[in-house]
N, C-alpha and C positions, 0 to 999 in steps of 0.2 A: 566507482566513486573514489576520487582522490581524497585522502585524509588531510585534515587541516581546517583552518578557519576561512569561511567565506563571508563576505560583507555584502548586504543587499540594501538598496536605496528605498526611499519612501514610495509606497504604493507600487513597487516593482511587482511584476507578474511573470511567473514562470509557467508557460503552457504545460499541459500534461506531458510527462516524459517518463522514461523507464531507465533504470540502472541494471546492468547485467549482474552485479554482485550486491549482496545484502550489506547494509551499513546502518549506523545509528547516528542521528542528528541531535545535538544538544544545543539549545538556544542559550547563548550567553547574555544577550541584550536584545531588546525589541521583541518582535514576534510576527506571526503570520497565520493565515488560514491555510490549512492543507486539506485537499480532497483527494483521497486515494482509494486503493483497493480494500482498505480496512476502515473506511468511513471518512467523515469530515471532522477535522479537529481544529480547535483554536489553541495554538502553541505559543507559549510565552517564556520569558527568561526563567531558567531553572528547570525547564521541562525537556524531555527527550522523546524522540519518535524513532522506533525501529522500523526498518524497511527490509522486507524479504527480497530474495533474489527474484528478478524479473517483475516485481511489483511496480505499479505506475502511480503517479500523483501529480497534481498541480499545486502551485503555491502562490498566494496573494499576500504581499507584505503590508504591514500596517504603516501608519504615518511615520513612525520612528525608524522604519527599516528593521534590520536585524543583523546580529553577528552570530554565526552558527558554526559550531565545531562538529565536523564530520569525522567519525571514527569507524574503524573496521568492525564488522559484525562478529560477535563471538558465538553466535548461534544460541545464546542463552536467554532470549526474550520469552521463550515458552509461549509464544502466541500473544503475549501482552505488548501491544503496539505502542502504548503511550503512557507516560507517567512523569514523576518528579524525582529529582535527586537533591540531596541535602547541600552539597558544596560544589557547584559547577566550576567555580574558579580553581579549586584543587584539581579537578579533572583536567581542566585546560592547561594548568601548569605541568602536570604529569605528561600530558600529550606532547609537550615540546620535546621531551626526552624519549618517551616510549608510548606511542599511540596504542599498541596492543594492551599494555598494562593499564592505560587510561580507560580503554574500553572495558576491561575487567573490573576496574574500580566503579565505573558507571553501573555495571550490572549488579555489583554487590550492594550499591546504595540506592538502586532504582526501586521506586514504589509505584506500582501500576495504578492507573486511574481508569474508571469505566465511563467517565464523562464523555459524551459525544453530542454533537449538534442534533437537534430533533425535528428539523423541518421535514416536509414530506419527501424531498429527494433523499434525505438521510435515512428515513424509514424504508424507502425503496432499496437503497444500497444495502441496508442491513438485511432486508428480506431476501435479496439476491445472494448475499453472502451465505445465508442459512440454507437457501435452496436455489442453486444456479439454474434449475429447470423451471423456475417460477414463470407462469404465464403473465406477461405484461398487461395484456388487455384485461384479464380478469382482475389483476391488482388495481388497475386504474378504475375499473368499474366499481370495485369495492370501496375505493377512496372517493368516488365521485369526481374524478379528474378526466377531462377529455384526452384522448390519445395524443393529439397534437400538443396539448399543453404539457403532458407527461414528458414527451421527448424534448421539447424546448427547455422546460424548467430543469430537467435533470442535466442536460448538456450545459446549461448556464452554471450550475453548481459544480459539476464534476469534469467538465471539459470533454465529454464523450457521450454518445447516445446510450440510453439504457440497454439497448440490444447488444451493443459492442461491449459495454461494461459486463453484462451477463456472460458473454462469450469469453472474455478474458478471465473472469473469476472461475468459470468452468474449466478453462485451460490450465490455470494455476493449480486448481484442485487436482486435475489429472497429472500434472507435472510432478506434484509432491507425492503421488502414489507410485511413480515409476521406479525409484530406487528400491530394489528388492521385489518388484512385481513379478509374480510367477505365472499369471494367466496370459491369455492372448490379448493383443491390442484391440481386437474386436470386442472382447469382453469388457475391457477398460472403457472403450468408447461408449458402450451401451450403459455402463454403470454411471458414467459421468454426464450422460444426457446428450451425447453427440449423435448425429444422424447415422454415422457409420465410421469405420476405421479411417477412411480417407479424410473425412471431416476432422477427426481428431488430429491426424497427421498435419493437415494444412494449418490448423490452429496452433499447434505446438511449434511448427516451423516459423510461423508469423511472429510468435512471441519470443522465441529463443534463437532462431536461425539454425536450429538443429532438429532432426527427426526424433520422434519419441524413442526409437531403439537406441539412439546415442545417449539417452539419459538413464538407461537401465544400468543398475549397478548392484 
């Protein structure tokens, strides 16, 4: 992600996409709906969203469009993806001189929010984040939703099928375990819910372009 300000038009839609590096987006004006690997959010002026490495999301901009300042990730979000800052304009002015220092100022003044959208696709996304091995048929039955409706409705909200979303969350979880991992790849695959080591390898390569052993550190 290139740092700096991006401008988006009324009702512009960015299809689900992935960034190789983590970054933080601060909305300076306007707003949008974002549906990503950490849920679906309504993001407006003065609010910031952290994006981890290899996470995916789609964006649907409101009538007013949006001006968004993208800054490098400092790794300081501590898992808190979404929140408010007190003075976005001060951060934007600082970013003109020093984007890294602007990102640090954002983190110092960031107040996390737990507000998320709560439609059933969002409940499913949250359930999959908590348990990437969750059975979709069982969840649909519990909620009284037909399997076909589950797939269509989730894809409409998140730009991806629930099965693929589950796989990508499972892969991200495995990827975050790799630095410092002391066990075998087969053990990691089993713990993360993959069918076998080959399944884990294919998923990590599809997400990152690199095999799991390349992420060991």
